[in-house]
SERO-12270 format. One record per residue: residue in one letter; residue number from 1; x, z, y negated of N, C-alpha, C, O, CB in turn. Coordinates in steps of 0.1 Angstrom, whole numbers. Glycine has a CB too. Layout:
# SERO-12270
  residuo  num   n.c1   n.c3   n.c2  ca.c1  ca.c3  ca.c2   c.c1   c.c3   c.c2   o.c1   o.c3   o.c2  cb.c1  cb.c3  cb.c2
        A  NUM      X      Z      Y      X      Z      Y      X      Z      Y      X      Z      Y      X      Z      Y
...
# end
This chain:
# SERO-12270
  residuo  num   n.c1   n.c3   n.c2  ca.c1  ca.c3  ca.c2   c.c1   c.c3   c.c2   o.c1   o.c3   o.c2  cb.c1  cb.c3  cb.c2
        M    1      8      0     12      0      0      0      9      0    -13     19      8    -14    -10     12      1
        K    2      6     -8    -22     13     -8    -34     11      4    -43      1     11    -43      9    -20    -42
        T    3     22      7    -50     21     19    -59     18     14    -73     18      2    -75     34     27    -59
        I    4     15     23    -82     12     20    -95     23     12   -102     20      3   -111      9     32   -103
        Y    5     35     15    -98     47      8   -104     47     -8   -100     51    -16   -108     60     15    -99
        D    6     42    -10    -88     41    -24    -84     31    -32    -93     34    -44    -97     37    -25    -69
        Y    7     20    -25    -96     10    -32   -103     14    -33   -118     11    -42   -126     -5    -25   -102
        M    8     22    -23   -123     27    -22   -136     36    -33   -139     36    -39   -150     33     -9   -138
        L    9     45    -36   -129     54    -46   -131     49    -60   -129     57    -70   -131     66    -43   -122
        Q   10     37    -62   -125     31    -75   -123     28    -82   -137     27    -94   -138     18    -74   -114
        G   11     27    -74   -147     25    -80   -160     11    -87   -162     11    -98   -167     36    -89   -164
        A   12      1    -81   -157    -13    -87   -158    -16    -89   -173    -11    -82   -182    -24    -78   -152
        T   13    -24    -99   -175    -29   -101   -189    -41    -92   -192    -48    -88   -183    -34   -115   -192
        Y   14    -43    -90   -205    -53    -80   -209    -60    -86   -221    -53    -89   -231    -47    -66   -211
        N   15    -73    -89   -220    -80    -95   -233    -86    -84   -241    -97    -79   -238    -91   -105   -228
        G   16    -78    -80   -251    -83    -70   -261    -72    -59   -262    -63    -58   -253    -96    -64   -257
        A   17    -73    -51   -271    -64    -41   -273    -68    -28   -266    -80    -24   -267    -62    -38   -288
        A   18    -59    -20   -261    -62     -7   -255    -63      3   -266    -53      4   -274    -53     -4   -245
        T   19    -73     11   -266    -75     21   -278    -71     35   -273    -78     39   -263    -90     21   -283
        I   20    -63     42   -278    -60     55   -275    -62     64   -288    -54     64   -297    -46     56   -270
        G   21    -73     70   -289    -77     76   -302    -80     65   -312    -89     57   -309    -66     86   -307
        S   22    -73     65   -322    -76     55   -332    -65     45   -333    -66     35   -341    -77     61   -346
        A   23    -54     47   -325    -42     38   -325    -45     27   -315    -51     29   -304    -28     45   -321
        K   24    -41     15   -319    -44      3   -310    -30     -2   -306    -21     -3   -314    -53     -9   -318
        T   25    -29     -6   -292    -17    -11   -287    -19    -26   -286    -29    -30   -281    -14     -5   -275
        P   26     -9    -35   -290    -11    -49   -288    -13    -53   -274     -9    -46   -265      2    -57   -294
        E   27    -21    -64   -272    -26    -67   -259    -15    -71   -249    -16    -71   -237    -36    -77   -260
        T   28     -4    -75   -254      8    -80   -247     18    -68   -244     28    -70   -238     14    -91   -253
        G   29     15    -57   -249     25    -46   -249     25    -39   -235     16    -40   -227     21    -35   -260
        F   30     36    -33   -232     39    -27   -220     29    -16   -217     24    -16   -205     52    -20   -221
        L   31     25     -8   -227     15      3   -224      1     -3   -220     -6      2   -212     13     12   -236
        S   32     -2    -14   -227    -15    -21   -224    -15    -26   -209    -25    -23   -202    -18    -33   -233
        R   33     -5    -33   -205     -4    -38   -191     -3    -26   -181     -9    -26   -170      8    -47   -190
        F   34      4    -16   -185      5     -4   -176     -9      3   -174    -13      6   -163     14      6   -182
        F   35    -16      5   -185    -29     11   -184    -39      3   -177    -48      9   -170    -33     15   -198
        K   36    -39    -10   -179    -49    -19   -172    -46    -19   -158    -56    -18   -150    -48    -32   -177
        N   37    -33    -20   -154    -30    -21   -140    -31     -7   -133    -34     -6   -122    -15    -26   -137
        W   38    -29      4   -140    -32     17   -136    -47     19   -132    -50     24   -122    -29     27   -146
        Q   39    -55     15   -142    -70     15   -139    -74      7   -127    -82     12   -119    -78     11   -151
        A   40    -68     -5   -126    -73    -13   -113    -68     -6   -101    -75     -6    -91    -67    -28   -113
        W   41    -56     -1   -101    -51      7    -90    -59     18    -86    -62     21    -74    -38     11    -92
        R   42    -63     26    -96    -71     38    -93    -85     34    -88    -91     41    -80    -72     47   -106
        A   43    -91     23    -93   -104     19    -89   -103     15    -74   -112     18    -66   -110      7    -98
        R   44    -92      8    -70    -91      5    -56    -89     16    -47    -93     17    -36    -81     -5    -55
        C   45    -81     26    -52    -79     38    -44    -92     46    -43    -96     51    -32    -68     48    -50
        D   46   -100     47    -54   -113     54    -53   -122     46    -44   -129     53    -36   -119     55    -66
        T   47   -123     34    -44   -131     26    -35   -128     28    -21   -137     29    -12   -129     12    -39
        I   48   -115     29    -17   -110     31     -4   -115     45      1   -120     46     12    -95     29     -3
        T   49   -113     54     -8   -116     68     -5   -131     70     -3   -135     77      7   -110     76    -16
        Q   50   -140     64    -11   -153     66     -9   -158     59      4   -166     64     11   -160     61    -21
        L   51   -153     46      6   -157     40     18   -152     47     31   -159     47     41   -152     26     17
        S   52   -141     52     30   -135     60     42   -144     72     45   -145     76     57   -121     64     40
        R   53   -151     78     36   -159     89     38   -173     86     45   -180     95     49   -161     96     25
        L   54   -177     73     45   -189     69     51   -188     69     66   -177     68     72   -193     55     46
        S   55   -199     72     72   -200     71     87   -199     56     91   -201     47     83   -214     78     93
        D   56   -197     55    104   -196     41    110   -209     34    109   -210     22    107   -191     42    124
        R   57   -220     42    110   -233     37    109   -236     32     94   -241     21     92   -242     48    112
        E   58   -231     40     85   -233     35     71   -225     23     67   -229     15     59   -230     47     61
        L   59   -213     23     73   -205     11     71   -211     -2     77   -210    -13     71   -192     14     76
        E   60   -216      1     88   -224    -11     96   -235    -15     87   -237    -28     87   -229     -7    110
        D   61   -242     -7     80   -253    -10     72   -249    -19     61   -256    -28     57   -260      2     66
        I   62   -237    -18     55   -232    -26     44   -223    -37     49   -218    -45     41   -224    -17     34
        G   63   -222    -38     62   -215    -50     67   -200    -48     68   -193    -58     66   -218    -61     60
        L   64   -195    -36     69   -181    -33     69   -177    -26     82   -185    -19     88   -177    -25     58
        T   65   -164    -26     86   -158    -18     96   -147    -10     90   -143    -14     79   -154    -26    107
        R   66   -142      0     97   -131      7     91   -118     -1     89   -111      0     79   -128     19    101
        D   67   -116    -10     99   -105    -19     98   -106    -28     85    -95    -31     79   -105    -28    110
        E   68   -117    -32     81   -119    -41     69   -117    -35     56   -114    -41     46   -132    -48     68
        I   69   -119    -21     55   -117    -14     43   -104    -16     37   -104    -21     25   -118      0     44
        E   70    -93    -13     43    -79    -16     38    -76    -30     35    -70    -33     26    -69    -11     46
        A   71    -81    -39     45    -79    -53     43    -86    -59     31    -80    -68     25    -84    -59     55
        R   72    -97    -54     28   -104    -60     16   -101    -53      3   -100    -60     -8   -119    -58     18
        Y   73    -98    -40      4    -96    -33     -9    -82    -27    -10    -80    -19    -19   -107    -22    -11
        G   74    -73    -30     -1    -59    -24     -2    -51    -31    -12    -55    -34    -23    -52    -24     12
        D   75    -39    -35     -8    -30    -42    -16    -35    -55    -23    -40    -64    -16    -18    -45     -8
        R   76    -34    -56    -35    -38    -68    -43    -28    -72    -52    -30    -82    -59    -51    -67    -50
# end
């Protein structure tokens, strides 16, 4: 599984400025890329955690198996 540093180094684009309080960071800045990639990484981790807590029956109801969770929502 990739770490936050892997996503941070990918240099994803961000449409808009990240706002921290009233200060704005340019959309091409390191902190903007870091924050956007950190958010995406956390969202994937949260999704994997929540899906892993479901029973096999609940996963079957939504069309997933335990093996598919990491394959679909893991490293991107």
